[in-house]
DOZAVEX-944279 format. One line per 5 residues: their letters; for each residue x, y, z of N, C-alpha, C, O. Coordinates in steps of 0.2 Angstrom, whole numbers, m for minus. Example, Ala and Ser with C-alpha at 12.3 -4.5 7.8 and 13.67 -1.06 7.14 Angstrom:
<pts>
AS> 66/m28/39/62/m22/39/66/m16/39/71/m17/42; 64/m11/35/68/m5/36/64/0/39/67/6/40
</pts>
This chain:
<pts>
MNYKN> 4/m7/0/0/0/0/4/6/0/9/6/3; 1/11/m5/7/17/m5/3/23/m1/m1/26/m3; 6/23/6/3/28/10/4/36/8/0/40/11; 8/37/3/9/43/0/3/46/m4/1/52/m3; 1/41/m8/m6/43/m12/m11/44/m7/m15/48/m8
ILLTG> m12/40/m2/m17/40/3/m16/47/6/m22/50/6; m11/49/8/m11/56/11/m13/61/7/m17/65/9; m11/62/0/m13/67/m5/m19/67/m6/m22/73/m7; m23/60/m7/m30/60/m7/m34/63/m2/m39/67/m3; m31/62/4/m34/64/11/m34/72/11/m39/75/13
MIGLG> m28/75/8/m28/82/9/m33/85/4/m36/90/6; m34/83/m2/m38/85/m6/m46/84/m3/m50/89/m4; m48/78/0/m54/78/3/m55/83/8/m61/84/9; m50/86/11/m51/91/17/m52/98/13/m53/103/17; m52/98/7/m53/104/4/m47/108/3/m47/115/2
LTPAC> m41/105/2/m35/109/1/m34/109/m6/m29/107/m8; m39/112/m10/m38/113/m17/m39/121/m19/m42/124/m15; m36/123/m24/m34/130/m25/m42/134/m24/m42/140/m22; m47/131/m27/m54/134/m27/m56/135/m20/m60/140/m19; m54/131/m16/m57/131/m9/m52/136/m3/m55/138/2
IPEKK> m47/138/m6/m43/143/m2/m45/149/m1/m45/153/m6; m46/151/5/m48/158/6/m44/164/4/m38/162/4; m44/169/3/m39/175/0/m34/176/7/m28/175/6; m38/177/13/m33/177/18/m33/171/22/m39/169/24; m28/167/24/m27/163/28/m22/163/33/m17/166/33
EIKPN> m24/159/38/m20/160/44/m14/155/42/m14/150/39; m7/160/44/m1/156/43/1/150/48/1/151/54; 2/144/45/4/139/50/11/139/53/16/141/49; 11/138/59/18/138/63/23/134/60/22/129/58; 29/137/60/35/133/57/36/128/63/34/128/68
VLFFL> 41/124/61/44/119/65/51/118/64/53/116/59; 55/119/71/62/117/71/62/111/76/61/111/82; 65/105/72/66/99/76/73/99/76/77/97/71; 77/100/84/83/100/84/85/94/88/84/93/94; 88/89/83/90/82/86/97/83/88/100/86/84
VDDMG> 99/80/93/106/78/95/108/71/96/103/67/97; 114/70/94/115/62/94/119/60/100/124/63/103; 117/54/103/120/53/109/120/57/115/124/55/120; 116/62/115/116/66/121/112/63/128/106/63/128; 116/62/133/113/59/138/107/63/141/107/69/140
WMDAG> 103/60/145/99/63/150/101/69/155/97/74/157; 107/68/157/110/73/162/115/77/159/118/81/163; 115/78/151/120/81/149/119/89/148/122/93/144; 114/92/151/112/98/150/112/102/158/111/98/163; 112/109/158/113/112/165/105/112/167/103/111/173
YQGSK> 101/112/164/94/113/166/92/106/170/88/106/174; 96/100/168/95/94/170/99/93/177/98/89/180; 104/98/178/107/98/184/115/95/183/119/93/187; 118/96/176/125/95/176/129/101/178/128/107/176; 133/100/182/138/105/185/144/107/181/147/112/182
FYETP> 145/102/175/152/103/172/150/105/165/152/111/163; 145/102/162/143/105/155/140/111/156/136/112/161; 141/116/150/137/122/150/132/122/144/135/121/138; 126/124/145/121/124/140/116/130/141/110/129/142; 119/135/140/114/141/141/107/142/137/102/143/140
NIDQL> 109/141/130/103/141/126/99/135/126/93/136/124; 100/129/128/96/124/130/92/125/136/86/124/136; 95/128/142/92/130/148/86/135/146/81/134/148; 88/140/143/84/145/141/77/143/138/72/146/138; 78/137/133/73/135/131/69/131/135/63/131/135
AEQGV> 73/128/140/68/124/145/64/130/150/59/129/154; 67/135/150/62/139/154/58/143/151/54/146/154; 57/143/144/52/145/141/47/139/138/41/140/137; 50/134/138/45/130/136/42/124/141/42/126/147; 41/117/138/38/112/143/45/107/143/47/105/138
QFTNA> 47/105/150/52/101/150/48/93/151/43/93/156; 49/89/147/46/82/147/52/77/152/57/76/150; 49/75/158/54/71/162/53/63/161/57/59/162; 48/62/157/48/54/154/48/53/147/44/49/144; 53/56/144/53/55/137/58/50/136/63/50/139
YATHP> 56/46/131/61/40/128/62/39/121/58/41/117; 68/37/119/70/35/113/66/28/112/65/26/118; 65/25/106/63/19/106/68/14/103/67/8/101; 74/15/104/79/11/105/86/14/107/87/20/107; 90/10/110/96/14/113/102/15/108/107/15/110
RCVPS> 100/15/101/105/16/96/102/20/91/96/21/90; 106/23/87/105/28/82/100/25/77/94/27/77; 101/21/73/96/20/67/90/18/69/85/21/66; 89/14/73/82/12/75/78/18/78/72/18/76; 81/21/81/78/27/85/77/33/81/72/37/82
RYSLI> 80/34/76/79/39/71/73/37/65/69/41/63; 73/30/65/68/27/61/61/29/63/56/30/59; 61/28/70/54/30/74/52/38/73/47/40/72; 57/41/73/56/49/73/53/51/67/48/54/68; 55/48/61/51/51/55/46/46/53/42/48/49
TGKYP> 45/40/56/40/35/53/33/35/57/27/35/55; 35/37/64/30/36/70/29/28/70/23/26/72; 34/23/69/33/16/70/38/14/74/44/17/75; 37/9/78/43/5/82/47/3/77/45/1/71; 54/2/78/59/1/74/59/m8/73/60/m11/68
ARAQM> 56/m11/78/55/m18/78/50/m19/72/50/m25/69; 45/m15/70/41/m17/65/44/m17/58/41/m20/54; 50/m15/57/55/m15/52/61/m20/53/66/m20/50; 60/m24/59/66/m27/61/72/m25/61/77/m28/58; 72/m19/64/78/m13/65/80/m12/72/76/m9/76
PGPGE> 85/m15/76/91/m19/71/88/m26/70/83/m29/73; 92/m29/64/90/m35/62/94/m38/57/100/m37/57; 91/m42/53/96/m46/48/100/m42/44/98/m37/41; 106/m42/43/111/m39/38/113/m32/42/117/m28/39; 112/m32/49/114/m26/51/121/m23/51/126/m26/54
GKLRP> 121/m18/49/129/m15/48/130/m16/41/136/m14/39; 127/m18/36/129/m20/29/125/m15/25/119/m15/25; 129/m12/20/126/m7/16/124/m11/9/127/m12/4; 118/m14/10/115/m19/5/109/m17/2/104/m18/5; 109/m14/m4/102/m12/m7/97/m17/m6/98/m23/m7
GDEGK> 91/m15/m5/85/m20/m4/86/m23/2/81/m27/4; 90/m22/6/90/m25/13/84/m24/17/82/m19/18; 80/m30/19/75/m30/21/74/m26/29/80/m27/33; 70/m23/32/70/m20/38/73/m13/38/76/m10/43; 74/m10/32/77/m3/32/71/2/29/67/m1/26
LKAEE> 72/8/30/67/12/27/67/13/20/71/13/16; 60/12/19/58/12/12/56/18/9/54/22/13; 57/21/3/56/27/1/48/28/0/45/33/2; 43/22/m1/37/22/m1/33/23/6/27/24/6; 37/23/11/34/24/18/32/32/18/35/36/16
LCLAD> 26/33/21/24/39/23/28/42/29/28/39/34; 32/47/28/36/50/34/34/58/36/29/60/32; 36/61/40/34/66/44/34/72/38/30/75/37; 40/72/35/41/77/30/36/76/24/33/81/22; 34/69/23/30/69/18/23/73/19/20/76/15
ALKAG> 21/71/26/15/74/28/15/82/28/10/85/26; 20/85/30/20/91/31/21/96/24/19/102/24; 25/92/19/25/94/13/18/94/10/16/100/8; 15/89/10/8/89/7/3/93/10/m1/96/6; 3/96/16/1/101/20/3/108/17/m1/112/20
GYSTF> 8/109/13/10/115/11/17/118/14/19/124/12; 20/114/18/26/116/21/32/116/15/32/112/10; 37/120/17/44/119/13/48/114/20/46/114/26; 52/109/17/54/105/22/62/105/20/64/105/14; 65/105/25/74/106/25/76/100/30/74/100/36
FAGKW> 81/97/28/85/92/32/92/94/32/95/95/27; 96/94/38/102/95/37/106/91/44/104/91/50; 111/87/42/115/82/47/115/76/46/116/74/40; 114/72/51/114/65/51/108/62/49/103/63/52; 109/57/45/103/54/43/103/47/45/99/45/49
HLATS> 108/42/42/110/35/44/104/31/43/105/25/46; 99/33/39/94/28/36/94/26/29/89/24/26; 99/26/26/100/25/19/102/20/16/104/19/11; 103/14/21/105/7/20/101/4/13/105/1/9; 94/5/12/92/3/7/90/8/1/86/8/m3
GTFPQ> 95/14/1/95/18/m4/90/25/m3/89/28/m8; 86/25/3/81/29/5/85/35/8/88/34/13; 85/42/5/89/48/7/83/53/9/78/51/6; 84/58/13/79/63/15/74/65/9/68/67/10; 78/66/3/73/69/m2/69/64/m5/66/65/m10
HVGFD> 69/57/m3/65/53/m6/59/51/m1/54/48/m3; 59/54/5/54/55/9/51/61/12/49/61/18; 51/66/7/47/72/8/52/78/9/49/84/9; 58/78/10/62/84/11/63/87/5/66/84/0; 62/93/5/64/97/m2/72/98/m2/75/98/m8
INIAG> 76/99/4/82/100/3/85/95/9/83/95/15; 91/92/5/95/88/10/102/90/10/106/91/5; 104/92/16/111/94/17/115/89/21/114/89/27; 120/86/19/124/81/23/120/75/25/123/72/30; 115/73/23/111/67/25/112/62/21/109/62/16
GHAGS> 116/56/23/118/50/19/118/44/24/115/42/28; 123/41/22/125/34/25/128/35/32/126/32/37; 132/40/32/136/42/38/133/42/45/128/45/47; 136/37/49/133/37/57/137/43/61/134/45/65; 143/44/59/147/49/62/151/51/58/152/47/53
PISYF> 156/57/58/161/60/54/167/56/55/168/53/60; 171/57/50/178/55/50/181/59/55/184/58/60; 180/65/53/183/71/56/177/77/58/173/78/54; 178/80/64/172/85/65/175/93/62/173/98/63; 182/91/59/185/97/56/186/96/49/188/91/46
YPYNE> 184/102/45/185/101/38/193/100/35/197/104/37; 194/96/31/190/91/27/187/85/30/190/81/33; 180/85/31/177/80/36/178/73/33/177/69/37; 180/72/27/180/64/26/188/62/25/189/57/22; 192/66/28/200/64/29/201/62/36/198/65/40
GKQAG> 205/58/36/209/56/43/209/50/44/207/46/39; 211/47/50/213/40/52/208/35/50/209/30/48; 201/37/51/195/33/48/193/33/41/189/29/39; 196/37/37/195/37/30/195/30/28/200/27/29; 190/28/24/190/21/21/187/15/25/186/10/22
KKNPI> 186/17/32/183/13/36/176/14/38/172/10/39; 175/23/38/168/24/40/166/28/34/170/31/30; 160/27/33/156/31/27/157/39/28/157/42/33; 159/42/21/159/49/21/153/52/22/148/49/21; 153/59/23/148/62/24/147/66/17/152/69/14
EGLDE> 142/65/14/140/67/8/137/73/6/133/75/10; 140/77/2/137/85/1/140/90/4/139/96/3; 146/88/8/150/94/11/157/93/10/161/93/14; 158/93/2/165/91/m1/169/98/m1/175/99/m1; 164/104/m1/168/111/m2/167/113/6/163/111/10
GTKGE> 172/118/8/172/121/15/178/124/16/183/123/12; 179/127/21/184/131/24/188/126/28/185/123/33; 195/125/27/200/121/31/199/123/39/199/129/41; 197/118/42/196/119/49/191/120/52/190/120/58; 185/123/48/178/124/50/175/118/54/178/112/53
YLTDR> 171/119/59/169/114/62/162/112/61/157/116/60; 161/105/60/155/102/57/149/104/60/144/106/56; 149/105/67/142/107/71/141/114/68/136/115/66; 146/119/68/144/125/65/142/125/58/138/130/56; 144/122/54/142/121/46/136/118/45/132/120/41
ITEET> 134/114/49/126/112/49/122/118/51/116/118/49; 124/121/56/121/128/58/120/133/52/115/135/50; 126/134/50/126/139/45/122/137/39/119/142/36; 121/131/38/117/129/31/110/130/34/105/131/29; 108/129/40/101/129/42/100/136/42/94/138/41
VEYIE> 104/141/45/103/148/45/102/150/38/96/152/37; 106/149/33/105/151/27/98/150/23/95/154/20; 96/143/25/90/141/22/84/145/25/80/148/22; 84/145/32/80/149/35/79/157/32/74/160/29; 84/160/33/85/167/30/82/167/22/77/171/20
SHVTN> 85/163/18/82/163/12/74/161/10/70/164/6; 72/157/14/65/155/14/60/160/16/55/162/14; 62/163/22/58/167/25/57/174/20/51/176/18; 63/176/18/64/181/13/60/180/6/58/185/4; 60/174/4/57/173/m3/50/170/m3/46/171/m8
HPDQP> 49/167/3/42/164/3/39/165/10/39/161/14; 38/171/12/36/173/18/29/170/21/28/170/27; 25/168/17/19/165/19/19/158/19/14/154/20; 25/155/17/24/148/18/28/145/24/34/147/25; 24/141/28/29/137/34/33/133/32/32/130/27
FLAYV> 38/132/36/43/127/35/44/123/41/43/125/46; 47/117/39/50/112/44/56/112/43/58/111/37; 61/114/48/68/113/49/71/107/53/72/108/59; 72/102/50/75/96/54/82/96/55/86/94/50; 85/98/60/91/99/61/94/93/65/94/92/71
SHYAV> 97/89/61/100/83/64/107/82/65/111/80/60; 110/84/71/117/86/72/121/79/73/118/75/76; 127/78/70/132/73/71/133/73/78/133/68/81; 135/79/81/136/80/87/131/77/92/125/78/91; 133/74/99/139/74/101/142/67/100/145/65/105
HEPLE> 140/63/95/143/57/94/151/57/94/153/63/92; 154/52/95/161/51/93/162/51/87/157/49/83; 169/53/84/174/54/88/175/60/93/172/65/90; 177/61/98/177/66/102/183/71/100/189/70/101; 180/76/97/185/82/94/180/89/95/174/90/93
AKEEY> 184/93/98/180/100/99/185/106/97/191/104/96; 183/112/97/188/118/96/192/118/103/190/119/109; 199/119/101/203/120/106/203/125/111/205/124/117; 199/131/109/198/136/115/194/133/120/196/134/125; 188/129/118/183/127/122/186/122/126/185/122/132
VNNFK> 190/118/123/193/111/127/197/115/133/197/114/139; 200/120/131/205/122/136/201/125/142/202/125/148; 195/129/140/191/132/145/188/127/150/187/128/156; 187/122/147/184/115/152/189/112/156/188/110/162; 195/112/152/201/109/156/202/112/163/204/109/168
QKLKF> 202/120/162/203/124/167/197/123/173/198/123/179; 191/123/169/185/121/175/185/114/178/183/114/183; 188/109/175/189/103/178/193/104/184/191/100/189; 198/107/184/202/108/190/199/110/197/202/110/202; 193/113/197/189/115/202/183/111/203/179/113/207
MCYEM> 183/105/200/176/100/200/178/96/206/184/94/206; 174/94/210/175/89/215/168/83/214/162/85/214; 171/77/213/166/71/212/166/66/218/171/65/221; 160/64/219/159/60/226/160/53/223/162/48/226; 157/53/217/158/44/214/164/44/211/167/48/208
PEFIE> 165/36/211/171/34/207/171/36/201/165/37/198; 177/36/196/177/36/189/173/32/186/169/33/181; 174/26/188/170/20/184/168/15/190/171/14/195; 162/11/187/161/6/191/160/m1/187/157/0/181; 161/m7/188/160/m13/184/153/m15/186/150/m14/191
EGTGT> 151/m17/180/142/m18/181/141/m24/176/142/m22/170; 139/m30/177/137/m35/172/143/m37/167/148/m39/168; 141/m34/161/146/m37/156/151/m31/155/155/m32/151; 151/m25/158/154/m19/155/156/m16/161/155/m18/167; 159/m9/159/161/m4/163/157/2/162/155/4/157
TKMRQ> 155/6/167/151/11/168/154/18/170/157/18/175; 154/23/166/157/29/168/152/34/172/147/35/170; 155/36/179/152/39/184/153/46/184/149/49/188; 156/49/181/158/56/181/157/59/175/160/57/169; 155/65/174/155/70/169/162/74/170/163/79/174
DDPVY> 166/72/166/173/75/167/178/75/161/184/76/162; 175/75/155/179/75/149/178/81/146/173/82/144; 184/86/145/183/92/143/182/93/135/179/98/133; 184/88/132/182/88/125/174/87/124/171/92/120; 172/82/127/165/81/126/161/87/128/156/89/125
AAMIY> 162/91/134/160/95/136/160/101/131/155/104/129; 165/102/128/166/108/123/161/106/117/159/111/114; 161/100/115/157/97/110/149/99/112/145/102/108; 147/98/117/140/100/120/139/108/120/134/110/118; 145/112/122/145/118/121/145/121/115/142/126/114
SMDEC> 147/118/110/147/120/103/139/119/100/136/123/96; 137/113/102/130/112/100/126/117/102/122/120/98; 126/118/109/122/123/112/122/130/109/118/134/109; 129/132/106/129/139/103/125/139/97/122/144/95; 125/133/93/121/131/88/113/132/88/109/134/83
LGRIT> 111/130/94/104/131/95/102/138/96/96/140/95; 107/142/99/107/149/101/107/153/94/103/157/93; 111/151/89/112/155/83/105/154/80/102/159/78; 102/148/79/96/147/75/90/151/78/87/154/75; 89/151/85/83/155/88/84/162/87/80/166/86
KTLEK> 90/164/86/92/172/87/90/174/79/87/179/77; 92/169/75/89/170/67/82/170/66/79/174/63; 78/165/70/71/167/70/69/173/73/64/176/71; 72/174/78/70/181/82/71/187/77/66/192/77; 77/187/74/79/193/69/74/194/63/73/199/61
LGQLD> 71/188/61/67/187/56/58/188/57/54/188/53; 58/189/64/51/189/65/47/183/66/41/182/66; 51/177/66/48/171/65/48/166/72/44/161/72; 52/169/77/52/165/84/46/164/87/45/159/90; 41/169/86/35/168/89/29/164/86/23/164/87
NTIII> 32/161/80/28/157/76/31/151/74/30/148/69; 36/149/78/39/143/77/40/138/83/42/140/88; 37/132/82/38/127/87/45/125/87/47/123/82; 48/124/92/55/120/94/54/115/98/50/115/102; 57/109/96/58/103/98/63/101/99/66/100/93
FFSDN> 67/100/105/73/98/107/73/91/110/70/89/115; 78/86/106/77/79/109/84/76/107/87/79/103; 86/70/109/92/66/108/89/59/105/83/58/106; 93/56/102/92/50/98/92/44/103/87/40/102; 97/43/108/97/37/113/102/42/119/104/47/118
GGLSN> 103/37/124/107/40/129/114/41/128/117/38/123; 117/45/132/124/46/132/129/40/132/126/35/134; 134/40/129/139/34/129/143/34/135/148/37/135; 141/31/139/144/30/146/147/22/148/150/21/153; 145/18/143/148/11/144/152/8/139/152/9/133
RGFRP> 156/3/142/160/m1/136/161/m7/140/161/m8/146; 161/m12/134/161/m19/136/169/m21/137/174/m18/139; 170/m27/134/177/m30/134/182/m27/129/187/m30/129; 180/m22/125/185/m18/121/186/m12/123/182/m8/125; 192/m11/124/194/m4/127/192/1/122/192/1/116
RRVAT> 189/7/125/187/12/121/186/19/125/186/18/131; 186/24/123/185/30/127/177/31/128/174/30/122; 174/33/133/167/34/133/166/42/136/170/45/140; 161/43/134/161/51/134/157/55/141/158/60/142; 153/50/144/149/54/149/146/51/154/147/45/154
SNYPL> 143/52/158/140/50/164/131/51/164/129/57/164; 127/45/165/121/47/164/118/46/171/112/45/172; 122/46/177/121/46/183/116/51/185/117/56/183; 110/51/189/108/44/192/105/38/189/105/32/191; 104/39/182/102/34/178/107/28/178/112/29/180
RAGKG> 105/22/176/109/17/176/110/15/168/106/16/164; 117/14/167/120/12/161/120/18/156/119/24/157; 120/16/149/119/21/143/118/18/138/115/12/138; 120/21/132/120/19/126/120/12/124/125/9/126; 116/9/121/115/2/120/112/m3/124/110/m8/122
HLYEG> 110/0/130/106/m3/136/98/m1/136/97/5/135; 95/m5/138/88/m3/140/87/m1/146/81/2/147; 92/m1/151/90/3/156/90/11/155/91/13/149; 88/15/160/85/21/159/91/25/156/89/30/152; 97/24/157/103/28/154/103/28/148/105/33/144
GVREP> 101/22/144/102/21/137/95/23/133/95/24/127; 89/25/136/84/27/132/80/32/135/77/35/131; 81/35/141/77/41/144/81/46/141/88/45/140; 78/52/138/81/57/135/79/64/137/73/65/139; 83/69/137/81/76/137/76/78/132/76/75/126
MIVKW> 72/82/133/66/84/129/63/90/131/60/91/136; 63/95/126/59/102/127/55/103/122/56/100/116; 49/106/123/44/108/117/42/116/120/40/117/125; 43/119/115/40/126/116/36/127/110/38/127/104; 29/129/111/24/131/107/21/137/108/16/137/111
PGVTK> 24/143/105/22/150/106/14/150/106/11/148/102; 12/154/111/5/155/112/1/150/115/m4/151/117; 3/143/116/1/138/119/4/136/126/1/135/131; 10/134/125/15/131/131/15/135/136/16/141/134; 15/134/142/16/138/148/24/137/150/27/132/151
AGTKS> 27/144/150/34/144/151/36/140/157/31/139/161; 42/137/157/44/135/164/41/128/167/43/126/172; 36/125/163/32/120/165/36/113/164/39/112/159; 34/107/168/36/101/168/30/97/166/24/98/168; 32/91/162/26/86/161/28/79/162/33/77/159
DAIVT> 26/74/167/28/68/167/25/63/162/26/57/162; 21/65/157/19/62/152/24/57/149/29/59/147; 22/50/149/26/46/145/26/46/137/22/44/134; 32/49/134/33/50/128/38/45/125/43/44/128; 37/43/118/43/40/116/43/42/108/39/45/106
GTDFF> 48/40/105/50/43/99/45/43/92/45/47/88; 41/37/93/35/37/89/30/42/88/26/44/83; 30/46/94/25/51/96/26/58/92/21/61/91; 32/60/90/33/66/86/29/67/80/27/73/79; 28/62/76/25/63/70/17/65/71/15/69/67
PTILE> 14/61/75/7/64/76/5/69/79/1/73/78; 10/71/84/10/77/89/11/83/84/7/87/84; 16/83/80/18/89/76/12/90/71/10/95/69; 8/85/68/3/85/63/m2/89/67/m5/94/65; m4/87/73/m10/89/77/m8/97/79/m12/101/80
MVGLP> m1/98/80/1/105/83/0/110/77/m2/116/77; 1/107/71/0/112/66/m6/112/61/m7/116/56; m10/108/64/m17/108/61/m18/104/55/m23/105/51; m13/99/54/m15/94/48/m18/87/50/m16/86/56; m21/84/47/m23/77/48/m19/72/50/m13/71/48
LQQEA> m21/69/55/m17/63/58/m17/58/52/m22/57/48; m12/54/52/m11/48/47/m10/42/51/m5/39/50; m15/40/54/m14/34/59/m12/28/55/m8/24/58; m15/27/48/m12/21/45/m5/20/43/m2/15/41; m2/25/44/5/27/43/9/27/51/13/22/53
HVDGE> 8/32/55/11/32/61/7/26/66/5/28/72; 7/21/64/4/16/69/5/16/75/0/15/79; 11/16/78/13/17/85/13/23/89/14/23/95; 11/29/86/13/35/88/7/37/91/2/35/88; 6/41/96/1/44/100/3/51/102/8/52/105
SFAWA> m1/56/98/m1/63/100/0/64/107/m4/62/111; 5/68/109/6/71/116/4/78/116/5/82/121; 0/80/111/m2/88/111/m6/89/117/m7/95/119; m9/85/120/m13/87/127/m9/89/132/m10/93/137; m3/86/132/2/88/139/4/95/137/6/98/141
LTRAK> 5/98/131/6/105/130/2/109/130/3/115/130; m5/107/128/m11/113/130/m13/111/137/m18/114/139; m10/107/141/m13/106/149/m20/103/148/m24/104/153; m22/99/143/m28/97/143/m29/91/147/m24/89/148; m34/88/148/m36/82/153/m31/76/150/m31/75/144
VPKKD> m28/74/156/m23/68/154/m28/62/151/m34/62/153; m26/58/146/m29/52/143/m30/47/148/m26/46/152; m36/44/149/m38/40/154/m34/33/154/m32/31/159; m32/31/148/m29/25/147/m21/25/150/m18/29/151; m21/18/153/m14/17/155/m9/14/149/m9/8/148
RAIFW> m6/18/145/m2/16/139/5/13/141/8/14/146; 6/8/137/12/5/137/16/6/131/14/8/126; 23/6/132/28/7/128/33/2/128/35/m1/133; 35/1/122/40/m5/121/47/m4/119/49/2/116; 52/m9/120/58/m8/117/60/m16/115/59/m21/119
HSPIS> 64/m16/109/66/m23/109/74/m22/106/75/m18/101; 78/m25/107/86/m24/107/89/m31/105/91/m34/110; 89/m33/99/91/m40/97/98/m41/95/101/m47/94; 100/m36/94/108/m36/91/112/m33/97/114/m27/97; 114/m37/101/118/m34/107/126/m34/104/128/m37/99
RPHAT> 129/m29/108/136/m28/108/140/m27/113/142/m22/115; 140/m34/116/143/m35/123/151/m32/123/154/m29/127; 154/m32/116/162/m30/116/162/m22/116/167/m19/119; 157/m19/113/157/m11/113/154/m8/118/157/m4/121; 148/m10/120/145/m6/126/142/m10/132/138/m8/137
GDENC> 144/m17/131/141/m21/137/135/m23/137/133/m25/143; 132/m23/133/124/m24/132/122/m32/129/126/m34/126; 117/m34/132/115/m41/130/107/m40/127/103/m36/128; 106/m46/123/98/m45/120/94/m45/125/94/m48/131; 88/m41/124/84/m40/129/77/m36/125/78/m33/120
SAIRK> 72/m37/129/66/m34/127/62/m29/134/63/m31/140; 59/m25/132/56/m21/138/50/m18/136/49/m17/131; 45/m17/142/40/m13/142/40/m8/148/43/m9/153; 37/m3/147/35/2/153/27/3/153/24/4/148; 24/2/158/17/4/159/16/8/166/18/5/171
GPYKL> 13/13/165/13/16/172/20/18/176/25/21/173; 21/16/181/27/17/184/32/11/184/37/11/186; 29/6/181/33/0/181/36/m2/174/34/m1/168; 42/m5/175/46/m5/169/49/m13/170/53/m15/174; 47/m17/164/50/m25/166/55/m25/160/54/m23/154
IEWYD> 61/m28/161/65/m30/156/66/m37/156/66/m40/161; 66/m40/150/66/m47/148/73/m48/145/74/m46/140; 77/m52/149/84/m54/146/81/m62/143/81/m67/147; 79/m62/136/76/m68/134/81/m74/132/79/m79/132; 87/m72/131/92/m77/130/94/m81/136/95/m87/136
EGRIE> 93/m78/142/95/m80/148/89/m83/152/89/m86/157; 84/m80/149/77/m82/153/76/m79/161/74/m82/166; 79/m72/161/79/m68/166/74/m62/166/73/m59/161; 71/m61/172/67/m54/172/68/m49/177/69/m52/183; 69/m43/176/69/m38/181/64/m33/180/61/m31/175
LYNLE> 61/m31/186/55/m26/186/56/m21/191/58/m23/197; 56/m15/188/57/m9/194/51/m3/193/47/m2/189; 51/m1/199/45/4/201/50/11/199/54/12/202; 49/14/193/53/20/192/51/26/195/55/30/196; 46/26/197/44/32/201/47/32/208/47/37/212
KDIQE> 49/26/210/52/25/216/60/24/217/64/25/222; 61/21/210/68/18/210/71/20/202/72/16/198; 71/27/201/74/29/195/81/26/192/83/25/187; 85/23/198/92/21/197/92/14/195/97/11/193; 85/10/196/85/3/194/89/0/197/94/m4/194
NDNIA> 89/0/205/93/m4/209/90/m10/212/93/m15/213; 83/m8/214/78/m13/217/74/m18/213/69/m16/211; 77/m24/210/72/m28/206/67/m31/211/69/m34/216; 60/m29/209/56/m31/213/51/m37/210/45/m38/212; 55/m40/204/51/m45/201/49/m50/205/43/m52/204
GENPK> 53/m53/210/51/m59/214/45/m56/219/41/m61/222; 43/m50/220/39/m49/225/32/m48/221/26/m48/224; 33/m47/215/26/m46/211/26/m51/205/27/m49/200; 24/m57/206/23/m62/201/17/m61/196/18/m63/190; 12/m58/200/6/m57/195/7/m52/190/6/m53/184
LVKEL> 11/m46/193/12/m40/188/17/m42/182/17/m41/176; 22/m46/185/27/m49/181/24/m52/174/24/m51/168; 19/m57/177/16/m61/171/11/m57/167/10/m59/162; 8/m52/169/4/m48/165/9/m44/161/8/m43/155; 14/m41/163/17/m37/158/21/m41/153/21/m39/147
LVELT> 24/m46/155/27/m51/151/22/m54/145/24/m55/139; 16/m55/147/11/m57/142/11/m51/136/12/m52/130; 10/m45/139/8/m40/135/15/m38/131/15/m35/125; 20/m39/133/27/m38/129/27/m44/124/29/m43/118; 26/m50/126/26/m55/122/22/m55/116/24/m57/110
DWKKE> 15/m52/117/11/m52/112/12/m45/107/10/m45/102; 16/m40/110/18/m35/106/23/m37/101/23/m35/95; 27/m42/104/33/m44/99/31/m48/94/33/m48/88; 25/m52/95/22/m56/90/19/m51/85/20/m52/79; 15/m46/87/11/m43/83/16/m39/78/15/m39/72
VNAYI> 21/m35/80/26/m31/75/31/m35/71/34/m33/67; 31/m43/73/36/m47/71/43/m45/72/47/m44/67; 45/m45/78/50/m43/81/56/m48/79/56/m54/80; 62/m45/77/67/m51/75/70/m53/81/71/m50/86; 71/m61/80/75/m64/86/80/m68/83/79/m73/80
KE> 86/m66/84/92/m70/81/92/m77/83/92/m79/89; 92/m81/79/93/m89/81/99/m91/81/101/m97/82
</pts>
């Protein structure tokens, strides 16, 4: 079924034809979706970090709604990003799954161009659509321009840069990592995070000047703060000086399960990467303000998975600490999937508020459609549920929604994780280590650190959640490696 044709037919059916458009119409809000790579839940000042400095993110948190129970649908980049633009759990597409890590045209379980995606829906609704940065969903040959984006800057196969400094595709990892496509020209030494921002600013300025009545979607998908850990020397030196005055109660590392977990935020290079990324958010918002668009732009801030805090038996440099959350990238513990999230909707959201609504990556697609007044496409974003009610402070939905995770391609060597699935419903989170036949259950409202496994004390609840998780895996045809 071609969902894109259904979408276009639906738009026409709603009267979006030239003959029906009034002479004066309300201009829909712009949307800035600001996505960070590998940023942990505690990697911002507003979340309590004492080492990292994020003044622009903190200001956005003061102006918008902070979501305290926001989740990625997977603790790694590709599956999580798939959910953000499709509104589907990655397990439906067997992501990760067969052929994982191989660039194989036609590989099953990857994004297909015929899938209806977020940009398709906004474009059909009259939006100009812009993408810049990390895509990482092109294994089956599907790039941003194939799923509704009018403009694609630097979005391709690459999951991380070879170098953060131009020329971006030269360095020790050249030939081992996919090159960033479309940024062949540049100024020697320019910083990738800045370049993505400059491209975004140029687009916004040009579009607002030349098409002032057309709303836009700017999907700014940073490679930062993913490794390699590289930052501007001046900023690194500043954080090296700051580090001299830091005091830590926790040990630098702890051994846990199959790996090692970093317990301190003390890397000056990573701190500098965070600072540059934050600067870029500030530059974009200042551009919107200068152009008179800030009060008509929805801003969404999110990260695709938890911070890189864990390593397995392979020696590697890890970037940050997610403490008090447990573990990090690659794991289904909270440190791997709970994300910093802020939404500012001018004229709607109340400044400086917090929401404990449970939100996951599938939910952005229908929420954005509802926010901008376009019809939902439930046959496409089948797993997404709009959280607009949490922004308008409307009555909380009655049903106790469950959200799910499935992680069938473990990387014990890299991040120390093992194959598992999980469900969160209400305050409870159950993790099934299905290869080992082991269950863990936590009450996250009482135990956000996931220290107290209460599975043995709650056999009835364990059975109920496990049945629901098992049924979900069957429904979505989740991949299980044999």
